[in-house]
N, C-alpha and C positions, 0 to 999 in steps of 0.2 A: 591778414589774407594779403598783403600788401607785396609782400616779397615774392608770394606764390604770382603774384600779376608778374611781378620782374622776371622770374626763372622765365615762366611762359613767352614775354617779348624777348629774350634773348634763345630761344628756342625757336621764335618765330625766325630770328636774324637767321639761323643755322640752317630752316627750310629754305627761306629767299636765295640761300647762296650756296646749295648744293654741288650747283656747276659751277663755282665759283672759289677762287681761295677762303677758305674760314679760317677767321682771326680768332683764338680763343681769348686773345687780350680785350679784341671787341665785343665778344659775346661775355665777356665778367664785366667789363664796363656796362654794358646795357643792366645786369642784375644788381650790379651796385655792390661788388666784391671784386677782393683780385682775384686771380687767374686761377691760384692755385689752391684758393676756399672755392670756387665754384667748379672744379674739377671735382674736388671732394663734396660739396653738395649734390651736384648732380649724381655723383654714384650711388651716394646711397637713398635719395630719393627715387633715382630710376631703375636702379639694381641692375645698371650696367654701365660702363666707363663710357666718357663721352668719346673717345675717340671712336669705340664699339659701336656706340651709336651713330657717330657720323658715317663710317663706313656702310654700317649696314641701309641706310636712308641713301646713300650714294648708290650700292647697288641696286637696293629696289628701283629707284627711277631706272638707274640702264636697264633695267630687265626689262624694265616698262617700256622703253626705248626702241628695246632692239627688237622686241613684239611686233609694236603698232607703224615702225618707221622703217623705211630703206635705207637708214643709216647703216653706214660700214664699223666694225667692230672697233677697229682703231680711233673713228669717229668718234664714238660714243666714249671708249679708253680716254683719248682728249680733253673731250667735255669736261668727264668727271677726274679732271686730275691727276691720270696717270699717263704720263710718256712713254712708258715702259709698258708693252702689249705681254708679256707676262707679267710684271706686276699685276696688271688687273686681271690676268685669266686668273690669279693666285685668289686675288679678292675675290672675283663674282662667283667664282667655285667653293671657294669657301662661308659664303652667305645665301648662294643658290643650289648649291650642290650638284651643279652642270656647266660646264663650257659657255660661256658667251655668244659661242657659237650655234651651239646646240638650242641654246634661248629661240634663237630666230624659228624655230620649228614650232609650229601650232600644234599644240595637246600635249608640249612638254609641261612638267609639275616644277613651280617655280615657289618663292619664298617670300611675300613683301610683309615688312617691316613697316608698320603705319608711325605716323610724326606722333611723340609723345604730347600728350596733353595733358598738363597738370591742375586737378582741381583738387576741390575738397569733398572726401565722401563720407558719408552719414555711414556710421558701423559699429557693431560691436564688438567691444574689444577691452584687452584687461586694465584694468587703472596703472596709472605710472606713478611709482611713487617716487617723489624730489622733495625736494626744498632749499628757497633760496637764499643764500651768504655771502654775505661780503668778509673777505678775507685779505690779511695783508699780504704783503710780499712773502715766498718761502725760498731759501737758497735750499738748492740739491745740489748732491753728487753720487756721481755714479758711470758709468760708460755709455756711448751714445755711436750710433752708426747715421752717414748721411744720407738721407731720400731724396728720391726724384721729383721734379717741379708734377711729374704727371702725378696724380693723385692713384690712377689704377695700379703703377707698378709698385707702390706701397703697401697694399694690401698683400702682397706676397711678403715684401721686404721684413715687414715688420714682424710677422710671427716669423719666418726665420731667425732674426735677430734674438727674438726669446727663444727661440730652439734651442742656438749654437748658446745663447747665453748658461740655459739650464742643463747643458751636455758639460759644460765647461765647470758647474758647480762656482759658477760666480753670482749666484745670486747670494750664496748666502756671503759670500765676500762683500758684498754691496751692502748686505743688512748690516753687519758690524761695525758701518760708522752710521747708523740710526740712533739718533739723540735728540730728535725734536719733532714737533705733533706736523703732519698727521703721523701716525703711526703704519706702516706698511709697506710695502712697494711702489711704486709709482712708473707706470710710463708717460712718458711726457712727450708728443710730438710739439716742433718749435719750427716755426717758419719766419725768418727775417727777410730774407731775401731769397730768389734763385739760386744764390749760392751757398747758403746759408739755411738749410733746411735740417734739420736734426729731429731723433726718436733717440729717448734717455729711458734706460731703465736706470732707478736712482733711489735715492731716500733725501728726506729731508736733512740735516746734519749742519752742523758749525764748526766741525772739523775741517783741519787742513786738508787739501785735496791730495790725495795718494797717486803716487806715482801710475800712469795709464789712467786715470780716472780723468775728468772734466767737470766743472761747476757750472750752474745756470742756475740762476733767478726768473724764477714765476713772478709775473707782477702782481701788483697788488687789483682786483678786481671784484664785480660782483657775479658770483657762478651760480646757476643751476645744477644743481647735485643732485645726480638720479642713482639710488641704489637698487642694486638687482643680485637676484640669487640664478644661479647656472652655470653655464658653460660659458668661459671666459671671453673667447673669441668670438662665439655665436650673440653674446649679450651687447657686448659693446659694441659689434655693429649694428644690431636692432634698436639700440639705445640710441643712438644717430640719426637713424631712420625715422623713429617715432617722435625725436625732437624737432626733427626738419618739420614734418607732415602731422604731428599730431600738438605738441606745446607751441613753437612758433608762431603758427597763424591767429593765434586765437589769445596767445599771453600777453602780449603788450611789449616786448622785447623784442630783440634784434641780436641777431648772431654780432659779437663782438669783433671776432677774428683775431682773439689771442691764441694762447697754448693751450691744447685740449687734455686734460689732464688722466688718467686711468688710476684708480686705489687698489692695488690688490693686499691680501693678507701676504706677512710674510710665510714662504714656504719651501718645503727643500724637496727637490724633484719635479716631477711630472702633474703638479696640481690642477686637473683641468677646468675646475669648478668650483664655485665656493660662493661669500658674500667678496662685492665689490661695486665699488663707486665710477661712475663718471663724471669729471667737471666741465661743465663747458660752460665758457665766459658769456655775458651777455648785457644789454645795453639797453634803456628805455629808449623804445623811437621816440623822433626829433620831435613828431606830433605832441609826445607828450612829455617834453619835459618842462 
C-alpha cells in the first residue's frame, strides 16, 4: 500500500503545480523511483500517459477559469505554460473540442477531466498465475533499438520494432544462436540512464556476438514470473498493470527497477498469441529486510 501512497503524493504535487512548471524529476522523486520508471508506472496504472494527463488537467482548469473569470485567453494561456496562443488554442481544442474563445460562452459544452485518485478497489477478477524465482545473470545476444525516456513513445516504438524484425525474418536468425536457458525469444527493456535505453529482441547464448548483433547481461535478481496465455501485446500490458495495482500493494515486495523481461516461444511469422511469460524484478520492502 505504501507505494500507492507515494504515487498519490506525486499526483498531489502535479495538481498543486498545474499553473507552474511541473518537473517529472520532482514527481518521480516523491514517488521514490527514477523519472523513467515513474512514467512507465503511471501509464500502466492510470491508463494514460503522464504528459497527456497533465495536458488534460491543465486544459480542464483553463476551461474553468475562462468561464468563471474575466481573464483574457492570452492571460490564461500564459498562466498554464503556453507562450504561444496557437499552441494553447490547439491543446485546448484537442481536450475540449472548442476554442478557448468559444469556451467563454455560457451554455457551451466542455470536457472536464478530474484529478486521478489512487486507491485499492475490491472487485472480482481472474487469478494471477505467478511464481517467485531467483535467477543468476543471463547473457543474451540479439538486436536492439534505442528507446525514448518518455515511456508513452515506447508504447509505439516497441511494437513497431517487433513488426519490423518479424517482417525481415530476423527472429529466425536470432533464434539460431539460442544455446542456453531459458528457451525462447526474449524481449528485454533496459534502462541505464537517459542516454542509454534499449529494447532487445534476443536469446540466451554463450556464442560470440555476430556482426550487427549486440549483447547484454541480465543481472542476477529475484523475479516474479507471470505466466499468461493469449494475445501477446495485450497480455504483457495487462500483466504490468495488474502487477502494479493488484500484486505489489499487498505482496511485501517493491519494484526493483531492473530490466523487464518478456519470454515468448520461438516462432515463425506473425504469431499473435500463445504462452508467454513476463519477468519483473522485485525486492523485499525495506521494513521487512
